[in-house]
N, C-alpha and C positions, 0 to 999 in steps of 0.2 A: 709870189711867182716861184715856180720850181723849174730849173733848167737842167736838162740832161746834156752833158757835153759829149762831143765826139770822142770815141775811145782812143783815137790815135794822138790826141793832143798831150803835151807834156804836163807833168804836175805843176811845173813853174808857170806855164801859161794859164792853167786852171786857177792857180793862186792869184795871178795878176788880174784875171777877169773878176774873180770874187771880190778882190779889194777894190777894183774899179767901180763895181756896182753896189758896194757895201753889203755883200751877201755872205752867207755861211757855206763853206765848202765841206762836203762829205765825200770821202774818196776811199776806194779799196782797189784790189787788183782788177775788178770788173767794171766799176762805174766811177764817174766823177760827176757829182750833183751839186748844184748851187741853189740855195734857198734864199730868197730876199723877203722883205716885208710884202704882205699881200697888197699893199698900196701901190707897189710897182706893177704895172700892167704891160710894159713893153721895154725892150732893150734896143740899142743901136744896131744898125746893119753890120757894123764892124764886129760886134760881139756875136750876132746871129750866125755868122759863118762858122762859128765853133760849136753851135748848138744843134743837137740831133732831135730834141723834142722839148716842148715847153708846156707848162700847165699854169693857167691863170686861175687863181683861187679867190673867193669872195672875202675870206677872213684869214687870220693867222692860224686857223686849223688847216694845215696844209699837208704835211707828210702823213698825217693820220686821216685825211679826208678820202672818202670813197670816190670823189672826183679826181683823185690822183691814182690810187690803187683801188679798183672796184671790189675785189674779193677781200674777205677777212684775212689778215696776215696769219701765217702759220708760225707758231712758236714751239720750238723743240726744247724740252726739258729732259736732258739726258736720254732716257729710253722711251719717252712718251712725247706726244704732240697734241696741241690743241689749236683751234682756229682752222682756217683754210677749209678743206673739204673733209676733215677728219670725223665730224659729228661726235667728237668726244666732249664729255662734260667732266671736268677735273674736280674731284671731291677732295678738298684739303681739310683736314681736321686735326685736332690736338688741343692742348690746353692754352688758355690765354698766356700763361707764363710757365716756363719750365721752373719747377720748384725743387726737384731732387732727381737723382738718377733712377730711383725706384719708380717715381711717379711717371717719368717720361717713358720708361720701359713698359709700364702697364699700358700706356697710350699706344705704343708701338705694337703691342700684342693685339690690340683692338683692330688696327689697320691690317695686320697680317691675317687675322681671322676673317675679315670681310673681303680682303683682296684689294685694298686701296694702295695708292702709290706715293702719296705726298703727305708729310707730317709737318704741322705748324707748331711753333711755340715761341713766345716772346722771351728775349734775353735782356734787352734794353727797353725798359718800359717808360713811355712818356706819360706819367701819371698826372692827374689834375692836382693832387695834393702832394707836397714835398715829404709828407709823413707816411705815405703809402709805400708798399713794396715796390722797389725800383728795378727788380730783376737781378739775375745772377751774372749778367754781363758776359765777359769773355769765357768764364768758366762754363756758363750755360751753353754757349756756342760749341765748345769742345765736347760737351756731353751729347749734343745733337749730332755732331760729326761722328762720334762713336756709335750712336744708334744707326746712322746711315751705313757705317761700315758693317755693322752686325746684321741689319735687316734689308739693306739695299733700297731704302726709301729716298725719295727726293725731300730736301729740307728747305723750308721757308722760314725766315725770321726777319724781324723789323729793324730798320735803321732809325734810331731816335734823333741823332744829329751827326754832323760831319766828322766828329772826333773818332768814331769807331766804324765809319763806313767801309774801310778796307778790311776790317775783321769780318764783317758780315759778308762782304764779297768773297772772302777767302773760305769761309766755313759753310756757306749755304749754296743751294742750287737755284733758288729764286730769292731775289732781294725785295723785301716789302718796304715801301715807303708809306708810312701811316698818314692818317688824315691830318694830324697836327704838323706834319713835316712836308705837306704837299707843296708849299711855297718855298721850301728851303733850296735855293738855287745851287748851293754847294753840293748837296746830296744829289740833286737832279743831274748836275753836270758830271759828277764823279761816276755815278751809275751809268751815265750815257757813254763814258769813255772806256767801257768794257762791254762784253757781249753776253753776260749771263742775263736771263730773263728778269725783268723788273715788274713787280706788281705795284701799281700806283693807286692808292686809295684817294677817293674824293674827299676834300675838306668839307666838314659838316656845315660850313657857311659859304661854300663856293658854288657858283653857277656852272652850268655845263661848259660854257666857253672857257672859263678859267681852268676848269678841270682838264680839258683836253689840251689847252695850251701848255699846261704843266707837263703833260706827256710829250709835247713838241720839244721841250728842252732836252729830254732824254734822246728822242729820235734825232734831233738836229746835231747831237754830239756823235752820232754814228751807230748807236745801238738800236737795231730794228725790233728787238724782242721786248716789247712793252705790252703789258696787260692792264686794262682798266678795271678798277674795283669800286662798285657802288656799295656804300655801307651805311646809307641813311644820312639825311640832312636835318638840320635843326629847324623846326617850324614852331607854330604857336601851341602845338599839342604837348601836354605834360604827362599823359598817362602811359606813353611809351618813351623809350630813351631817345630815339630819333624817329624820322619818318622815311621809310624805304621808298625811294623815288623810282618806281617802275615806269612811270611816264618818261623819265630821263633815260632809263635803259632802252626804251623803244627808240628814242632819239639817237642814242649812241649806236644802236644796231643799224639804223637807217643811214646815218651820215658819216660814221667813222669806220675805219678798216682794222681796228684793234680788237682782239679778243676781250670778252667782258666776263668778269667774275662778280658774284654777289655775296656779300657778307650779311647774312640775316641775323646773326648773333648780336652784332653791335647795333644794328638797326632797331631791333625789338628791345633789347636790353633785359628781357625776361624769358626764361627757357620755355615757358608754356606756349609762347607764340612762335618760336623758331620753326617747328615742323610745318605749320600751315604756310608761313611765309616762304619756306624753302620749296614746298610743293608748287606754289605759285611761280616761283623763279624758274624752276625746271620746265614748267609748261611754256615759258617764253623761249625755250631753246637756247639758253645761254651757254657759255663756254666753261663755266666753273662755279664752284661754291666754296665758301670759306666758313666753316662751322666750328664753333668751339665745343670741345668735349673734354671731360675730366673724370678721373676715377671716383672722386667724391667732391662734387661742386661746392657743397656746404663748407668745405675746408680750404677752398681755393684762396690764394693770396691776392688775386685780382679778378674782377668781374665775375664774382661767384654766382650772381643771380641769373646770368645769361648762358651759362655753360650746361650742356646736356650731360647726364651721366651715361654710362655705356649702354644700359638697357634702353634708354630713351633714344640714343643715337641709332642703335640697330633697328628699332621699330620705325624710326623716321626713314632710314635708308631703305628698308624693305618697301615702304609706301611710295618711294620715288621710282622704283623700277617700272611699274606699269605706265607711269607718266612719261618716263624716258622712251619707252617703246612707242607710245602714242605720238611723240614728236620726233621720232627717229634719232634718238640720242643714246649714247652709251656712257655710263659712269665709269671713270677710271681712277 
């Protein structure tokens, strides 16, 4: 249950009500909202006199439910917006990992040439093997910050664990929570207690309910700027890295109010399949794409097989434009 409290009640009264019904209080200058478990279906008449509106939900997908907010939430990322009525499809691209200043500057030149706005690169890499490249860490974040200062791009990079979450918040414009960290409540709560946009990736073994409830942790801490990212789930298939769940994307579009971005690079795992998958995603009218590109993928220190070289990326990008026009979207 979600309760909107009367604007004129004091913060102390709101806190007392929240504690009385074991709810979670979100408040700012405009609103005081209490969220309880969806198992709660009614409150006492004594509490109702403080309530201006109430929403009874079927599950703990609550703040992200279209039964609560019908339209897709609009998320502002510095000078651009996605979601809402914008019809924008955000194209995020860059290498899996930042490897050097020269490498990331080459990637920035690609974005500048095409006219894109948002650069991705991993600095803290949650690798499956402890012997693989683990990223440049804080040094990489500072390089990305320098690129933002020079080119004006928005920067997105991943939080691996709670030990460096504040560094990622400080140096990036969008905080990415990767598939392996989707259940990390420390990261979810920390990123929920600030207002920068958070891109939450679906765990490859997680169902849709679990995925969206992870987003609820961020929303319930007070940060409304949450973006969902479908990046493929683990199935019985072994010929691709993962299986991109476009059926799940249809569900998320229908039942949640959060913008949706798709990562076709991690889903496919092989560069040859990324353009086709990306075209299919654009046709669904989604809010963004996360595509890995690299000056020389064969030399990449992580996920070499799935990254597009610049020629491949530009060819794919050009092929997306007529599809965007057909579904009334604009790539930014």
